[in-house]
N, C-alpha and C positions, 0 to 999 in steps of 0.2 A: 942118617939117621932119620930127618926130616925130610918128605916130602914137597909140603906145605903146609900154609896154617891159613884161618879164616878166623876174623876176630868183628865184636860185633861191639861198639863202644857207651851205645846206651846198658848193654845187661851185660857186659864186662866180658865176655865169656867166650874164651877162647879153646878153637878145635886144634890140634895138631893130627896131622896125616902123617903116619912114619913110612918110611922105605918099605919094611918089612908088611901092610899092606890094615896094621893096624889105626886104628883112633882113638886118638886123649881127647876128652873132653873137661874142661877147668871153669870152674865158676869166678867170681871173683877180683880178678885179673888186672892190676892198674896200667891203661894205656901205655906210661913210662916202661912198664916192664916188654913190652911187646914191641915196642919203640925199641927195645935194648936186639929183642930177638932178632928184629931188622937186621941191626946195622951189626952184629956179631959176625967178628971172622970166624966162628965156628958156630952155631947156631945149635949144632948138636947138644954141642959143652955145653954154653949157655942157657937152655930145656933141661938141661939133665941139674943145672947148681942151680937158675934162680924160679924154676917154672914146677918140674914133677916134686909131688911131697910137696910145696910150701901153699897152693891154693887147693879146693874141694873137690874132686874131682865129680863130672855131673856124668849121671848113668846115662 
Protein backbone atom coordinates (compact mmCIF):
# COMPACT_ATOMS: atom_id res chain seq x y z
CA UNK A 1 0.00 0.00 0.00
CA UNK A 2 2.70 2.56 0.97
CA UNK A 3 5.67 2.80 -1.35
CA UNK A 4 7.37 5.77 0.32
CA UNK A 5 6.69 8.92 2.30
CA UNK A 6 8.30 12.29 2.91
CA UNK A 7 7.87 14.59 5.90
CA UNK A 8 8.69 18.24 6.46
CA UNK A 9 9.05 18.76 10.19
CA UNK A 10 8.86 22.57 10.02
CA UNK A 11 5.52 22.66 8.19
CA UNK A 12 4.31 19.29 9.57
CA UNK A 13 3.44 18.27 6.03
CA UNK A 14 3.35 14.56 5.20
CA UNK A 15 3.40 13.27 1.64
CA UNK A 16 2.54 9.57 1.18
CA UNK A 17 3.23 7.72 -2.07
CA UNK A 18 1.03 4.67 -2.59
CA UNK A 19 1.90 1.56 -4.58
CA UNK A 20 -0.98 2.26 -6.98
CA UNK A 21 0.78 5.47 -8.09
CA UNK A 22 -1.39 7.85 -6.10
CA UNK A 23 0.00 10.49 -3.77
CA UNK A 24 -1.71 11.71 -0.60
CA UNK A 25 -0.69 14.85 1.28
CA UNK A 26 -1.64 15.80 4.83
CA UNK A 27 -1.15 18.94 6.91
CA UNK A 28 -0.55 19.27 10.64
CA UNK A 29 0.86 15.80 11.18
CA UNK A 30 2.95 15.68 14.39
CA UNK A 31 6.46 14.26 14.25
CA UNK A 32 5.48 11.51 16.69
CA UNK A 33 2.91 10.15 14.25
CA UNK A 34 5.54 10.02 11.50
CA UNK A 35 7.92 8.22 13.86
CA UNK A 36 5.12 5.72 14.49
CA UNK A 37 4.68 5.24 10.75
CA UNK A 38 8.41 4.63 10.39
CA UNK A 39 8.48 2.08 13.22
CA UNK A 40 5.21 0.30 12.41
CA UNK A 41 5.30 -3.40 11.64
CA UNK A 42 2.72 -2.66 8.95
CA UNK A 43 2.99 0.93 7.68
CA UNK A 44 -0.19 0.47 5.63
CA UNK A 45 -2.26 -0.50 8.66
CA UNK A 46 -0.75 2.33 10.70
CA UNK A 47 -1.56 4.78 7.90
CA UNK A 48 -5.17 3.63 7.74
CA UNK A 49 -5.67 3.83 11.52
CA UNK A 50 -3.59 6.84 12.53
CA UNK A 51 -3.31 9.17 9.53
CA UNK A 52 -5.97 8.75 6.87
CA UNK A 53 -9.07 10.68 7.88
CA UNK A 54 -7.38 12.12 10.98
CA UNK A 55 -5.51 15.02 9.37
CA UNK A 56 -6.68 17.50 6.76
CA UNK A 57 -5.71 16.55 3.24
CA UNK A 58 -3.67 19.02 1.27
CA UNK A 59 -4.95 19.73 -2.23
